[in-house]
C-alpha positions as CSV (number, residue, x, y, z in Angstrom):
1,M,-22.5,68.6,22.0
2,S,-20.5,66.8,24.8
3,T,-20.0,62.9,23.7
4,S,-19.1,59.6,26.4
5,S,-16.3,57.8,24.7
6,T,-18.5,54.0,26.8
7,V,-20.2,51.5,24.3
8,I,-21.3,49.1,25.2
9,Q,-23.4,46.0,24.5
10,I,-27.6,45.2,26.0
11,N,-28.5,41.9,24.6
12,G,-26.4,42.4,21.4
13,I,-27.4,45.6,20.8
14,P,-25.7,48.9,21.8
15,V,-25.9,52.0,23.5
16,S,-23.3,54.2,21.8
17,E,-23.3,57.6,20.3
18,D,-23.5,56.2,16.8
19,S,-26.2,53.7,17.2
20,P,-30.2,54.5,17.0
21,C,-31.5,55.8,20.5
22,F,-32.4,52.7,23.1
23,I,-35.7,52.7,23.5
24,T,-36.8,50.8,27.1
25,F,-40.4,50.9,28.2
26,E,-40.9,50.8,32.0
27,A,-44.0,48.9,33.1
28,G,-42.5,48.5,36.6
29,P,-45.1,50.8,38.7
30,T,-47.9,50.3,35.5
31,H,-48.9,46.8,35.6
32,Q,-51.3,44.5,37.5
33,G,-50.9,41.5,37.7
34,L,-48.5,38.7,36.2
35,E,-50.7,38.7,32.5
36,S,-50.7,42.3,32.5
37,A,-47.3,42.4,32.2
38,K,-47.6,40.3,30.0
39,R,-50.3,42.2,27.6
40,L,-47.6,45.6,28.5
41,A,-44.4,43.3,26.6
42,K,-46.5,42.1,23.3
43,H,-47.7,46.2,23.2
44,A,-43.2,47.2,23.9
45,K,-42.5,44.7,21.0
46,E,-45.1,45.7,19.0
47,A,-44.3,48.9,19.5
48,G,-41.0,48.9,18.3
49,G,-38.8,49.0,21.9
50,H,-35.6,47.2,22.7
51,A,-36.5,46.2,26.0
52,I,-39.5,45.6,28.9
53,K,-38.2,47.1,32.8
54,F,-39.7,46.2,36.0
55,Q,-39.2,46.4,39.5
56,V,-38.1,43.2,42.2
57,F,-38.9,43.5,45.5
58,D,-40.5,42.8,48.6
59,P,-42.3,45.5,49.8
60,M,-43.3,44.8,53.3
61,R,-39.8,44.2,53.7
62,L,-38.6,47.4,52.0
63,V,-41.1,49.2,53.4
64,A,-40.4,49.7,57.6
65,D,-43.2,51.8,58.2
66,P,-46.5,51.4,57.0
67,L,-48.6,53.7,56.7
68,L,-45.3,56.4,55.3
69,P,-47.6,58.8,53.0
70,F,-47.1,59.0,49.5
71,T,-48.2,61.1,47.3
72,Y,-48.9,61.7,43.2
73,Q,-51.7,62.8,40.7
74,V,-54.4,60.4,39.0
75,L,-55.5,61.3,35.6
76,V,-59.8,61.6,36.1
77,D,-60.9,62.1,32.6
78,A,-58.9,61.3,29.6
79,K,-60.7,64.3,27.3
80,S,-60.6,67.4,29.7
81,G,-57.0,66.2,31.4
82,A,-59.0,67.2,35.0
83,L,-56.1,65.8,37.7
84,E,-56.4,64.4,41.1
85,T,-53.9,65.0,43.3
86,V,-54.2,61.3,45.6
87,T,-52.2,59.9,49.2
88,E,-52.2,57.4,50.2
89,P,-49.1,54.7,51.7
90,L,-46.2,53.4,50.2
91,R,-46.4,50.0,50.9
92,D,-49.9,49.6,49.0
93,I,-49.0,50.8,45.6
94,L,-46.0,48.8,46.0
95,V,-47.9,45.1,46.7
96,R,-49.7,46.5,43.7
97,R,-46.9,45.0,41.6
98,Y,-45.8,42.9,43.5
99,L,-45.2,39.7,42.2
100,K,-44.2,36.0,43.5
101,L,-41.2,34.3,42.6
102,D,-42.5,31.8,40.1
103,E,-44.2,34.8,38.8
104,W,-41.4,36.6,37.4
105,R,-39.7,33.7,35.9
106,E,-42.7,33.6,33.9
107,L,-42.4,36.3,32.7
108,K,-38.6,36.6,32.0
109,R,-39.3,33.6,30.4
110,Y,-42.2,34.5,27.8
111,C,-40.2,38.1,27.2
112,D,-37.6,35.4,25.5
113,E,-40.4,34.1,23.9
114,I,-41.3,37.6,21.7
115,G,-37.4,38.6,21.9
116,L,-37.2,41.6,24.4
117,A,-34.8,42.6,26.8
118,F,-36.1,42.2,30.8
119,F,-34.6,44.8,32.6
120,A,-35.1,45.4,36.5
121,T,-35.0,47.6,39.5
122,A,-33.5,45.4,42.3
123,C,-33.6,46.5,45.6
124,F,-31.9,44.0,48.0
125,H,-28.9,41.6,47.2
126,E,-31.2,38.5,47.4
127,D,-33.2,40.1,43.8
128,V,-29.7,40.4,42.5
129,D,-28.8,36.7,43.0
130,F,-32.9,35.6,41.3
131,L,-31.9,38.5,38.6
132,V,-28.9,36.7,37.6
133,E,-30.8,34.0,38.2
134,I,-33.1,34.6,35.4
135,G,-30.5,35.8,32.8
136,C,-32.1,39.0,33.3
137,Q,-30.3,41.8,30.9
138,S,-29.2,44.4,32.9
139,I,-29.9,45.6,36.3
140,K,-31.2,49.0,37.6
141,I,-30.4,51.3,40.9
142,A,-32.9,53.7,41.9
143,S,-32.6,56.6,42.6
144,A,-33.1,55.9,46.2
145,D,-30.3,54.1,46.1
146,V,-27.8,55.9,44.5
147,N,-26.1,56.8,47.9
148,H,-26.3,52.7,49.1
149,I,-22.3,51.9,47.6
150,P,-22.3,48.0,49.2
151,F,-25.8,47.4,47.3
152,I,-24.4,48.9,44.3
153,R,-21.3,47.1,44.3
154,Y,-22.4,43.9,44.7
155,A,-24.6,44.8,41.7
156,A,-21.6,45.3,40.1
157,R,-20.0,41.9,40.8
158,T,-22.8,40.7,38.0
159,G,-21.1,42.0,35.0
160,L,-24.1,43.2,34.4
161,C,-25.1,46.5,33.0
162,I,-25.9,48.7,35.7
163,Q,-28.4,51.1,35.1
164,L,-28.6,53.7,37.6
165,D,-30.7,55.9,38.4
166,T,-29.8,59.6,39.2
167,G,-33.4,61.6,40.4
168,M,-31.9,64.0,43.3
169,A,-29.0,62.8,43.6
170,S,-26.0,65.9,43.0
171,L,-23.1,65.3,40.6
172,G,-20.5,64.1,43.9
173,E,-23.2,61.4,45.2
174,I,-23.6,59.9,40.8
175,E,-19.4,60.1,41.2
176,L,-18.8,57.8,44.6
177,A,-21.7,55.4,42.7
178,V,-19.5,55.2,40.1
179,D,-16.5,54.7,40.9
180,A,-18.2,51.7,42.9
181,I,-19.1,50.6,39.9
182,R,-15.7,51.0,38.8
183,A,-13.5,49.5,41.5
184,E,-16.1,45.6,40.5
185,G,-14.4,45.7,36.9
186,N,-17.8,46.5,35.6
187,E,-17.3,49.4,32.9
188,S,-21.0,49.0,31.4
189,I,-22.8,51.8,32.6
190,V,-25.5,53.7,32.1
191,I,-27.4,57.0,33.7
192,H,-30.7,58.0,33.6
193,H,-31.3,61.6,34.2
194,C,-34.3,61.1,35.6
195,P,-36.4,64.0,37.2
196,S,-38.5,63.4,40.5
197,G,-42.5,64.2,40.1
198,Y,-45.5,61.9,39.1
199,P,-45.3,63.7,37.0
200,A,-42.5,65.9,36.5
201,H,-42.7,69.5,36.7
202,L,-40.8,71.7,33.5
203,E,-39.1,73.5,35.9
204,S,-37.3,69.9,37.2
205,I,-37.0,68.0,34.3
206,N,-33.5,69.9,33.2
207,L,-32.6,67.9,29.9
208,R,-29.1,70.2,29.9
209,V,-27.7,68.1,32.6
210,I,-27.9,64.7,29.3
211,P,-24.9,66.3,28.2
212,T,-22.4,67.6,31.3
213,I,-23.4,63.7,32.3
214,K,-22.2,62.6,29.5
215,R,-18.4,64.7,29.6
216,L,-18.1,64.0,33.5
217,F,-18.3,60.0,33.4
218,G,-18.0,58.9,29.7
219,C,-20.9,56.9,30.2
220,P,-24.3,56.6,27.8
221,V,-26.7,58.3,29.1
222,A,-30.8,58.0,29.5
223,F,-33.7,59.7,30.5
224,S,-36.3,58.5,31.9
225,D,-39.4,60.3,31.2
226,H,-41.3,61.7,34.0
227,S,-43.7,63.8,32.4
228,T,-46.9,63.3,30.0
229,G,-47.2,62.9,26.7
230,W,-43.5,62.6,24.4
231,D,-42.1,66.3,23.5
232,M,-39.2,66.3,26.6
233,D,-37.6,62.2,25.3
234,I,-37.7,63.9,21.9
235,A,-36.2,66.9,23.4
236,A,-33.9,65.0,25.2
237,L,-33.3,62.6,22.2
238,A,-32.1,66.2,20.5
239,V,-29.7,66.9,24.0
240,G,-27.8,63.8,23.4
241,A,-29.7,60.7,25.8
242,N,-28.5,57.4,24.6
243,M,-31.7,55.5,26.2
244,L,-35.5,56.3,26.3
245,E,-36.7,54.5,29.5
246,K,-40.9,55.9,28.8
247,T,-43.9,54.6,31.3
248,I,-46.5,52.3,29.6
249,T,-49.7,51.9,30.8
250,E,-53.0,50.2,29.7
251,D,-55.7,52.8,31.1
252,R,-53.7,55.9,32.0
253,T,-56.5,57.0,34.3
254,T,-55.5,54.1,36.5
255,R,-56.0,55.1,40.0
256,S,-52.0,54.9,41.3
257,V,-49.2,56.1,40.3
258,E,-47.8,56.5,37.4
259,H,-50.4,55.6,35.4
260,V,-50.5,59.4,34.5
261,M,-47.7,60.5,32.7
262,S,-47.4,57.4,30.8
263,L,-47.9,56.5,27.4
264,E,-51.0,53.8,26.3
265,P,-50.4,51.3,23.5
266,Q,-52.3,53.3,20.6
267,D,-49.4,55.8,21.5
268,M,-46.2,53.3,22.0
269,R,-45.8,52.6,18.4
270,R,-45.8,56.7,17.1
271,F,-43.9,57.0,20.0
272,V,-41.1,54.8,18.5
273,E,-41.4,56.1,14.6
274,I,-41.2,60.1,16.2
275,V,-38.5,59.1,17.8
276,R,-36.6,57.1,15.0
277,E,-37.7,60.7,12.4
278,I,-36.5,62.7,14.2
279,E,-32.7,60.6,14.7
280,T,-32.6,61.0,10.9
281,A,-33.6,64.8,10.8
282,L,-30.8,65.0,13.3
283,G,-28.6,63.6,11.1
284,N,-24.3,63.9,12.2
285,S,-22.2,67.0,13.1
286,R,-21.0,67.2,10.0
287,R,-22.2,69.0,6.7
288,V,-22.6,66.6,4.1
289,F,-25.0,67.0,1.2
290,S,-26.6,64.2,-0.9
291,D,-26.7,64.2,-5.1
292,V,-30.2,64.8,-4.7
293,E,-29.6,68.1,-2.7
294,R,-26.3,69.0,-5.0
295,V,-28.1,69.1,-7.8
296,K,-31.5,71.3,-6.2
297,R,-28.6,73.1,-4.8
298,N,-27.3,74.6,-8.4
299,A,-30.9,74.3,-9.8
300,I,-31.6,77.6,-7.5
301,R,-28.2,78.8,-7.3
302,R,-27.2,81.8,-9.6
303,S,-23.8,81.5,-13.1
304,L,-22.8,84.9,-14.3
305,H,-24.6,85.5,-17.5
306,V,-23.9,88.7,-20.3
307,A,-26.4,91.0,-19.8
308,A,-25.9,92.6,-24.0
309,D,-23.8,91.0,-27.3
310,L,-20.1,91.3,-26.8
311,A,-17.9,91.2,-29.6
312,P,-14.6,87.8,-29.1
313,G,-11.7,90.2,-27.7
314,H,-13.9,92.0,-24.9
315,V,-12.6,92.5,-22.1
316,L,-15.5,92.0,-19.2
317,K,-17.0,94.6,-16.6
318,E,-19.3,94.7,-14.2
319,T,-21.1,96.3,-16.1
320,D,-21.3,93.7,-19.0
321,L,-22.6,90.8,-16.2
322,D,-25.7,89.2,-15.5
323,Y,-26.5,86.8,-12.5
324,R,-29.5,83.9,-13.5
325,R,-30.7,80.8,-12.8
326,P,-28.5,77.7,-13.0
327,G,-26.0,77.8,-11.0
328,T,-24.3,75.2,-13.7
329,G,-21.8,77.9,-15.1
330,I,-19.2,80.3,-13.1
331,T,-20.4,81.5,-9.9
332,P,-21.0,84.7,-8.6
333,D,-18.9,83.9,-6.1
334,R,-15.8,83.6,-9.2
335,L,-16.3,87.4,-10.0
336,A,-13.0,88.4,-9.5
337,E,-11.2,85.6,-12.1
338,V,-13.2,86.7,-15.4
339,L,-13.1,90.4,-15.2
340,S,-10.2,91.7,-17.2
341,K,-10.2,88.9,-19.0
342,R,-10.7,88.8,-22.7
343,L,-13.6,86.8,-24.7
344,T,-12.4,84.3,-26.9
345,R,-16.1,84.1,-28.8
346,A,-18.9,86.6,-29.5
347,L,-21.5,85.5,-26.7
348,K,-25.1,87.1,-27.2
349,A,-27.5,88.8,-25.1
350,G,-28.0,85.8,-22.0
351,E,-25.4,83.5,-23.0
352,R,-24.1,81.9,-20.3
353,I,-19.8,82.2,-19.5
354,Q,-17.7,78.8,-19.4
355,W,-14.5,79.1,-18.4
356,E,-13.4,78.5,-22.0
357,D,-15.1,82.1,-23.1
358,L,-12.2,83.3,-21.4
359,E,-8.7,83.8,-22.6
360,K,-6.2,82.3,-20.6
């Protein structure tokens, strides 16, 4: 598997090939205001997440057309999984997740109090300045801004880790964005593979591009999951994702974008546990056996025994031998070293042969 060579740290936590997968819970599109955002942060911390991510922007400034439509799906019934397609103005959606600057300050203080890293997507220079002011640990560039090179360079100058979303971006566009960050002397970059769709369709997820991105850019790679459940996160982890970003909600049936594919609080802890279990099971690229495994291996393998009573001086031939468990004697792969050797002592039928039973 292709690997990234860069090791970065966010809030004192390494993000690299040799580190546990960094887990970020995304609450930017799903919180319902300050108190809801705090509750989601608390759930993220209790579940074992490293960070929580929000989106800081002015919706009235960001979306010029107040009627610009946006289509997504909502969960109508959690039991049946029935979905409904909804279309509404994008600005209305963004207004629902808008917080005032003082509210963002309070939320950041709360995350500090509970020991949870605070990330945010920024949309304007002023957002970047504000995030630096409040001590944001990492700034994310939305996939829609992957070609906004002036803005990317401005964010890179902060020296903070830049997380680059790449949904619907070509490899060439990713290269230009990464080069822009590095041109500002910032090597702390995480590239996000972020399939489009709310939720994403299987055909668009394309997890095999994760090692490609690592090989091309030498950066840790994150998977921003837009699918329901966590199957795709586990698959992403298996192909080399160094960070997982999973959206969370207080209620998946909330009639707004991204709730449908989010994790509810009761599932978040299990999500983290499964990630850690899979990491343990993946192991490493070397074939290493524990002492317990070596004992078990010998117990089920075979070694050479004699098939009949044999006298001292007997010259061993293949018909004299039998292969029985355990494999704590001479192993079958060394048969050629045993044949035509003379016995130094008498052996009874079924007795295991040892090297000292053979003439040198």
